[in-house]
C-alpha positions in Angstrom: 41.7 -10.8 -12.5 40.8 -7.3 -11.2 37.1 -6.6 -11.2 36.1 -3.9 -13.7 35.0 -0.6 -12.1 32.4 1.9 -13.4 32.3 5.4 -12.2 29.0 7.3 -11.9 27.5 10.4 -10.2 24.5 8.4 -9.0 24.0 4.7 -8.4 20.5 3.5 -7.7 20.1 0.1 -6.0 16.7 -1.2 -7.1 14.5 -0.9 -10.2 11.0 -0.6 -8.6 8.9 2.6 -8.7 11.3 4.5 -6.4 14.4 3.5 -8.2 13.2 4.1 -11.7 11.8 7.6 -10.9 15.0 8.4 -9.0 17.3 7.3 -11.9 15.3 9.1 -14.6 15.1 12.3 -12.6 18.8 12.2 -11.7 19.7 11.8 -15.4 17.4 14.7 -16.3 19.4 16.8 -13.9 22.6 15.9 -15.6 23.9 13.1 -13.5 25.7 10.1 -14.9 23.4 7.4 -13.5 23.2 3.7 -13.2 20.5 1.3 -11.9 21.6 -1.9 -10.2 18.9 -4.7 -10.2 19.1 -8.4 -9.5 15.5 -9.5 -10.3 12.5 -8.6 -12.4 12.1 -4.9 -13.2 9.2 -2.9 -11.7 9.2 -3.8 -8.1 7.2 -6.2 -5.9 4.0 -4.2 -6.3 3.8 -5.2 -10.0 4.9 -8.8 -9.7 3.6 -10.0 -6.4 1.9 -7.2 -4.6 -0.8 -4.6 -5.4 -1.2 -5.5 -9.1 -2.1 -9.2 -8.5 -4.1 -8.2 -5.4 -6.1 -5.7 -7.5 -6.8 -8.4 -10.1 -8.1 -10.6 -7.3 -10.1 -7.7 -5.9 -11.6 -7.1 -9.4 -12.6 -10.8 -9.4 -14.3 -10.4 -6.0 -16.2 -7.4 -7.2 -17.4 -9.2 -10.3 -18.6 -12.1 -8.2 -20.4 -9.7 -5.9 -22.2 -8.0 -8.8 -23.1 -11.3 -10.5 -24.6 -12.6 -7.3 -26.7 -9.5 -6.8 -27.7 -9.1 -10.5 -31.1 -10.5 -9.8 -32.1 -7.2 -8.1 -31.9 -5.7 -11.6 -33.8 -8.4 -13.4 -30.8 -10.3 -14.7 -31.0 -14.1 -14.4 -27.7 -16.0 -14.1 -26.6 -19.4 -12.8 -24.4 -19.9 -9.8 -21.2 -17.9 -10.1 -18.1 -20.1 -9.6 -14.4 -19.5 -10.0 -11.9 -21.4 -12.2 -8.8 -21.0 -10.0 -6.3 -21.9 -12.8 -7.9 -19.4 -15.3 -7.9 -16.7 -12.6 -4.2 -17.3 -11.9 -3.6 -17.1 -15.7 -5.5 -13.8 -15.8 -3.3 -12.4 -13.0 -0.1 -13.3 -14.9 -1.6 -11.9 -18.1 -2.2 -8.5 -16.4 1.3 -8.5 -14.8 2.8 -9.1 -18.2 0.7 -6.4 -19.8 1.7 -3.9 -17.1 5.4 -4.8 -17.3 5.2 -4.3 -21.1 3.4 -1.0 -20.7 5.9 0.3 -18.2 8.8 -0.5 -20.7 11.3 0.2 -18.0 14.5 -0.7 -20.0 13.4 1.5 -22.8 12.5 4.3 -20.4 15.9 4.2 -18.7 17.7 4.0 -22.0 15.8 7.1 -23.4 16.9 8.9 -20.2 20.5 7.9 -20.7 20.5 5.7 -17.6 22.7 2.5 -17.6 20.9 -0.6 -16.4 23.1 -3.3 -14.8 21.4 -6.6 -14.0 24.4 -8.6 -12.7 23.2 -9.2 -9.2 22.5 -7.1 -6.1 25.0 -4.5 -5.2 26.8 -4.8 -1.8 28.8 -2.0 -0.3 32.5 -2.7 0.0 33.1 0.9 1.0 30.9 4.0 1.3 31.1 4.8 -2.4 31.6 1.4 -4.0 29.1 -1.5 -4.6 30.1 -5.0 -5.7 27.7 -6.9 -7.9 26.9 -10.3 -6.5 26.6 -11.9 -9.9 29.9 -11.0 -11.4 32.0 -9.4 -8.8 32.3 -6.2 -10.9 32.2 -3.0 -9.0 30.4 0.3 -9.4 31.5 3.5 -7.7 29.4 6.6 -7.4 29.4 10.0 -5.7 25.9 9.3 -4.4 24.1 6.1 -3.8 20.3 5.9 -3.6 18.9 2.8 -1.9 15.6 1.8 -3.4 15.4 -1.9 -2.6 11.7 -2.2 -1.5 10.5 -4.6 1.1 9.1 -8.1 1.8 6.5 -9.7 3.9 7.4 -10.3 7.5 7.6 -13.8 8.9 7.2 -14.1 12.6 9.7 -16.3 14.6 7.2 -18.8 15.9 7.0 -22.6 15.8 5.6 -23.9 12.5 6.0 -20.6 10.6 7.2 -22.7 7.6 3.6 -24.0 7.4 2.2 -20.6 6.7 1.8 -18.4 3.6 2.6 -14.8 3.1 0.2 -12.8 0.8 2.4 -13.0 -2.3 2.4 -16.8 -2.2 -1.4 -17.2 -2.3 -1.4 -17.6 -6.0 1.2 -20.4 -5.7 -1.6 -22.7 -4.3 -2.7 -25.4 -6.6 -6.3 -25.0 -5.5 -8.5 -22.6 -3.6 -8.5 -23.2 0.1 -11.9 -23.9 1.7 -10.9 -22.2 5.0 -8.3 -19.6 5.8 -7.0 -17.7 8.8 -5.6 -14.3 7.9 -3.3 -12.9 10.6 -3.1 -9.1 10.5 -5.7 -6.5 9.4 -3.6 -3.9 7.7 -4.3 -2.9 4.1 -3.1 -6.2 2.7 -4.8 -8.4 5.3 -8.1 -6.6 4.8 -8.0 -7.0 1.1 -7.2 -10.7 1.3 -10.2 -11.1 3.6 -12.5 -9.6 0.9 -10.9 -11.7 -1.9 -10.9 -15.0 -0.1 -14.5 -14.6 1.3 -15.8 -13.7 -2.2 -14.1 -16.7 -3.7 -16.0 -18.9 -1.2 -13.5 -19.6 1.6 -14.5 -19.5 5.3 -12.3 -16.7 6.6 -11.2 -15.8 10.1 -9.4 -12.5 10.6 -7.1 -12.3 13.7 -5.6 -9.0 14.9 -3.6 -8.2 18.0 -4.9 -4.6 18.2 -8.3 -3.7 19.5 -9.6 -2.9 16.1 -8.9 -3.7 12.5 -7.2 -1.2 10.2 -5.4 0.6 13.1 -4.0 3.4 10.9 -7.4 4.2 9.4 -10.0 6.6 10.9 -11.9 4.8 13.6 -15.3 5.2 12.0 -14.0 3.8 8.7 -12.6 0.8 10.5 -15.9 0.2 12.3 -17.9 0.2 9.0 -15.5 -2.3 7.4 -15.6 -4.5 10.5 -19.4 -4.6 10.4 -19.3 -5.3 6.7 -16.9 -8.2 7.2 -19.1 -9.7 9.8 -22.2 -9.3 7.6 -20.3 -11.2 4.9 -19.7 -14.1 7.3 -16.1 -13.3 8.2 -15.2 -14.1 11.8 -13.2 -11.2 13.2 -11.2 -11.6 16.4 -9.4 -8.4 17.6 -7.3 -8.0 20.7 -5.7 -11.4 20.5 -2.6 -11.9 22.6 -0.7 -13.3 19.7 -0.1 -16.3 17.5 1.7 -19.1 19.4 2.3 -21.8 16.8 1.1 -23.4 13.6 1.0 -27.2 13.4 0.4 -29.4 10.3 -2.5 -31.9 10.7 -2.6 -35.4 9.2 -5.4 -34.4 6.8 -3.2 -31.7 5.2 -4.9 -28.8 7.1 -3.2 -26.7 9.8 -3.9 -25.9 13.4 -3.3 -22.3 14.5 -2.7 -21.7 18.2 -3.3 -18.3 19.5 -4.0 -16.5 22.8 -7.0 -14.4 23.6 -7.9 -12.9 27.0 -5.3 -15.1 28.6 -6.8 -18.3 27.2 -5.3 -20.6 24.6 -7.4 -21.0 21.4 -7.1 -23.3 18.4 -8.3 -22.9 14.9 -8.1 -25.6 12.2 -8.0 -24.3 8.7 -6.7 -25.2 5.2 -4.3 -22.3 5.1 -2.8 -19.7 7.4 -1.8 -16.4 5.8 0.5 -14.1 7.7 0.0 -10.4 6.9 1.9 -8.8 9.8 4.3 -6.2 8.3 6.5 -5.2 5.5 10.1 -4.7 6.5 12.7 -3.3 4.2 14.7 -5.7 2.1 18.1 -4.7 3.5 19.8 -8.1 3.9 23.0 -8.4 2.0 23.6 -4.8 1.2 26.6 -4.4 3.5 25.2 -1.3 5.1 27.6 -1.6 8.1 30.5 -1.3 5.6 29.1 2.0 4.4 28.7 3.3 7.9 24.9 2.9 8.1 22.9 1.3 11.0 19.5 -0.4 10.8 16.9 0.4 13.3 13.8 -1.9 13.4 14.3 -3.0 9.9 14.6 0.5 8.5 17.1 3.2 7.6 16.3 6.6 9.1 16.3 9.6 6.7 15.7 13.3 6.9 13.2 15.2 4.8 15.5 15.3 1.9 16.0 11.5 1.9 19.5 11.7 3.4 20.8 9.1 5.8 23.4 9.5 8.5 25.9 9.1 5.7 25.0 12.2 3.7 25.9 10.9 0.2 23.7 7.8 0.8 20.0 8.4 0.2 16.9 6.3 0.6 13.8 6.2 -1.6 10.8 4.0 -1.0 10.2 1.2 1.5 13.7 1.1 3.0 12.8 4.0 5.3 10.1 1.9 7.0 7.4 4.5 6.4 4.6 4.3 3.8 5.1 1.2 1.7 3.2 2.6 -1.3 4.0 3.1 -4.9 2.8 6.7 -4.8 5.1 7.4 -1.8 8.0 5.6 -3.4 7.8 7.6 -6.6 7.6 10.9 -4.6 10.7 9.7 -2.6 12.6 8.9 -5.8 12.1 12.4 -7.2 13.2 14.0 -3.9 16.2 11.8 -3.6 17.3 12.5 -7.2 17.0 16.2 -6.7 19.0 16.0 -3.5 21.7 14.0 -5.2 22.0 16.5 -8.1 21.2 19.9 -6.5 21.4 19.4 -2.8 18.6 19.7 -0.2 16.0 21.7 -2.1 12.7 19.8 -2.3 10.6 17.6 0.0 7.7 15.3 -0.8 4.2 16.2 0.5 3.1 13.2 2.5 0.1 15.1 3.9 -1.6 14.7 0.6 -0.7 11.1 0.1 -3.9 9.0 -0.6 -4.0 5.5 0.8 -6.5 2.8 1.1 -7.6 -0.7 0.1 -9.8 -2.5 -2.4 -12.0 -4.3 0.1 -15.8 -4.8 0.2 -16.5 -2.0 0.6 -13.5 0.0 -0.5 -11.8 2.5 1.9 -9.4 5.3 1.5 -7.9 8.3 3.4 -5.7 11.3 3.1 -4.4 13.7 5.7 -5.2 13.7 9.4 -7.7 11.4 11.0 -10.4 12.9 13.1 -8.6 12.0 16.3 -5.3 13.5 15.0 -7.0 16.7 13.9 -8.8 17.2 17.2 -5.4 16.9 19.0 -3.4 18.9 16.6 -5.9 21.6 15.4 -8.2 22.9 18.2 -11.5 24.0 16.8 -11.3 21.8 13.7 -14.6 21.0 12.0 -15.8 17.6 10.8 -18.6 16.7 8.4 -19.8 13.1 8.0 -22.1 12.1 5.1 -23.5 8.7 4.7 -23.4 6.9 1.4 -27.1 6.3 1.8 -27.6 10.0 1.0 -25.7 9.8 -2.3 -27.9 9.2 -5.4 -25.2 7.1 -7.3 -24.9 4.8 -4.3 -28.7 4.4 -4.2 -28.7 3.6 -7.9 -26.0 1.0 -7.5 -27.4 -0.5 -4.3 -24.1 0.3 -2.6 -25.3 2.5 0.2 -23.0 1.1 2.9 -20.3 3.7 3.8 -19.5 7.2 4.6 -17.3 10.2 3.8 -15.7 12.2 6.6 -14.3 15.6 5.6 -12.1 17.5 8.1 -11.3 21.2 7.9 -9.5 23.9 9.8 -11.6 26.0 12.3 -12.4 28.6 9.7 -12.7 26.4 6.6 -9.4 27.7 5.3 -8.0 24.3 4.5 -8.8 20.6 4.2 -7.0 18.8 6.9 -8.1 15.3 6.0 -10.7 13.0 4.4 -11.8 9.5 5.0 -14.2 7.3 3.0 -15.5 3.8 3.1 -17.8 2.7 0.4 -17.9 2.1 -3.3 -15.1 3.8 -5.2 -13.8 5.3 -1.9 -10.3 5.7 -3.2 -11.5 7.6 -6.2 -13.4 10.0 -3.9 -10.3 10.4 -1.7 -8.1 11.0 -4.7 -10.3 14.0 -5.7 -10.0 15.5 -2.2 -6.2 14.9 -2.2 -6.0 16.9 -5.4 -7.9 19.7 -3.8 -5.6 19.6 -0.8 -2.5 19.7 -3.0 -3.9 22.8 -4.7 -4.7 24.5 -1.4 -8.4 24.8 -2.1 -10.6 26.0 0.8 -13.9 24.5 1.8 -16.0 27.2 0.1 -14.2 26.6 -3.2 -14.6 22.9 -2.9 -18.3 23.3 -2.3 -18.6 25.2 -5.6 -17.0 22.5 -7.8 -19.7 21.2 -10.2 -19.4 17.5 -9.7 -21.1 15.4 -12.4 -24.4 13.8 -11.5 -24.9 11.1 -10.4 -21.4 10.2 -9.2 -19.8 9.0 -6.0 -17.5 12.0 -6.0 -20.5 14.4 -5.6 -20.6 13.3 -2.0 -17.6 15.7 -1.6 -19.8 18.7 -2.4 -22.4 17.5 0.1 -19.8 17.2 2.9 -18.3 20.6 2.0 -21.8 22.2 2.1 -22.4 20.6 5.5 -19.2 22.2 6.8 -20.2 25.6 5.5 -23.4 25.4 7.4 -21.8 24.4 10.6 -18.8 26.8 10.6 -18.5 29.7 13.0 -17.8 33.2 11.5 -14.2 34.0 10.8 -12.4 36.4 13.1 -12.4 40.1 12.1 
């Protein structure tokens, strides 16, 4: 029997944040649009990524506050964790967020068709075959918004390790854990696992943790991890193997300084990258090539095949919901109107819910000094912020970077309580093009963590040279 064929202006492969935004925007611009999805709606962030991680981070914060409540005259017993109840809470939150997003209803209101008959595979540059039914969808433009997945290293015994999204599959809390990789996800797992009572070792091949963060932010977090009893080993030569032990634990073999080391732990969690989920798409049939698990795109989200666009993780860049949504809007606009708009990644806030939190936007200090000669940098310690003193959360800093004449904010980096909220405020200012003088005049509420922004801006004003005539 001949497979049925549907004809559309735009076909979106994937119903995560990038795909949903792309589909709704394309429909708003008058395109006959379909979304192809073969799993739960909402993307990995909601189901196995940042949402469950944030619930675990909330748990870690509650434990921290309960354990320090005696400083404020509150007497409590020892704080313990019921792992089964915590896992149930995580699932409850996921279900609530899925319901709140109401993706099927949102797509329906926009006039977008939703097809959940399996993942689409290119059979020619304009046609996708659905794996579940064999039906085919043709479209003038295809937007690939498939998201990503945790990387598994090709090493002996990799089957004995976990990836971050499988932590909640464990029947009980591990007593000892090795976390391999200190990016955003790895750093957050360190905080969570240590707060829950595990002995944690963090292994990183680079010379410092959080290699994409500002160096001073990474240094503060490294010291904080060490103070919390985490063993941090940077500059390792790499993981060699993972071996199961007779008692159910695991032996991790790694190289450091040319010497073989072993570490026996209950669990090994690999947090070593997030490649795009491109397997099975038939990209070669569409004329696309994959380079290092990614599809290259231009500023308008076009690939080397102009009618095939990419939104979200498939480009191998920032694997973030906020980036994916921006990508989706740009891809849809390109599909409907041509290359007219671009996303502003220079104002993209990123960070992690660690202990303490950290966040960043724009250029790091090192990048700014290379790219913008004469740039100015102000650093304010959290210990100078009244809210941090009140909350006994004085570990941390805010670094604010401006152009040489305070005409623009080039970047900001924070580590400390509510660091991402502080950074979000600065990202808003950057998007609006606010200069340092204007930023210094914003009447921040007192006492708040965000008022540290005004302190940093005032410091820059005091340190700045006069503007040229």
